[in-house]
N, C-alpha and C positions, 0 to 999 in steps of 0.2 A: 754741170762745169767740172765738179772736181774728176768725174769719170773720164771727160776730153782731157783734162791736165794729164791725170795720171798714165791716160794710154800714150798722150804726146811724148811722155818724159821716159817711157818704156820701164824696164823692170819690175819691181815689185812697189812702186810707192803706191800710198793710199793703205797697201794691206796691214802694215802694222806701224806702229809708232813706239820710239824711244822715249822713254818717261823716265825721269828722275822722281816725281811727285807730284800728285794731284791732292792741293789741300787749301783749306780755308786760310787766305793771307791776309792778316787786317794791319791797318794803318801805315804801310809803307808809304803809299801817294795817297794821302787823307782826300784830296780833292776829286781823286777817281773813286777809290774804296768807300768811301762815307761810312756809315755805320753800321752798313750790313757786310762789309768787307767784300771780298773778291774769291771765287774760287779759280786758284792758278794751278795750268797745267805746265809745269817745268821741263822743256824737253833736253835730252842731253845728246851725244853725238853733234854739236856744234857744227858746222864747218868750217869755222874762223878758227877754233883752238887757242885764242889769246890766252897768253899765262896772266895776262892783267885782269883778264874778266872778273866779276866780283861774282859772278856764278858761275867759276873753273871748275869747282868741284863738283857741281853736277851735270855741267854741260860738256864735261869733256869724254872722250872715248873711253875709258879706262873706270867708268863710275861704278863703283860696287852696288850702289842701290837702286841702279837700272832696273828698270821693268820693260820688257817687250811687250805692248798691249794691243790688240785690236780696237778697230773704230767702238765696235760697240761696248768692250770694257771701259774704254775711256769716258764713255758717253755715261754707261752706267754710275761712275763714280762721280762724274760732274752731276748727274741729276740727283744722287744722294743731298749733296749740297746745296743744290737750287731748293731742293724739298725742306731744307732746313733754314731757307730763308734768306740765302745768298742770292742776290739779283744780277752778279754780273760773272762773267768768265774770261781770264784773261790768260793769253798763249804768250808764255815767256820763252825767248830765244827761238822764237817759231820760224826762221827766214828758211830752215832747208827744210822743213815740214809745212810747208803751203799747201800741196795738195791734201795731207793730212788734215790740216786746220780746215779747210773749206768743207771735206768728209765731217768732221766733228759737227761743224757747226750746221750743216744740211740734215744730218741725223737728229741734231737738237731740234731743230725746228720743225721736222716730219712728226716726231714724238710730242708736240704741241708747246715745245719750250722756247722761251724767244727773252733770253738774257740779254743785258750789254755786252758785247764781245770786245775785249782790249787787246791789241796787238802789241807787245811789249818787246820791242825787237833790238836788236844790237847795234842798228842804225845802218848798217849797209844793204840795205833793200836798194833794188833797182825803182825806179818811177813806175815803171811798169807792173813791177808785182806790186808795189801800192795800190796803184788804178785796177788791178785786179782784185782787189781786196774792198773797194768802192760799196759793193751791196752785202758787205759780209759783217764789217768791223766798223 
């Protein structure tokens, strides 16, 4: 699906991701993270650019710690955390990176990993976007 989505959107979607951080995140949402925590992927370059966003420092377009990574580089970092016992992967501020998120999920599954995936959205997603995630999140 992601290849078709990437092609439909045009440009270089799916080629690289703007990442602020990939890390184990403990305790913010205990019902979701439980004792094993979540490997969160924090995306930068959010399309909303809200100055009041709780993640503004990492999601803005001038993030000094941003890394531009390929899907395989992201997956390698996620697999490291999964191999340490983390059993969930969270996508934070992911709305503008839908094709890339699906690419990450599909690549992880191809490599034999099937953690719980969490869509930690800014809340401005279209219903059709959420429907597209039905088999992934």
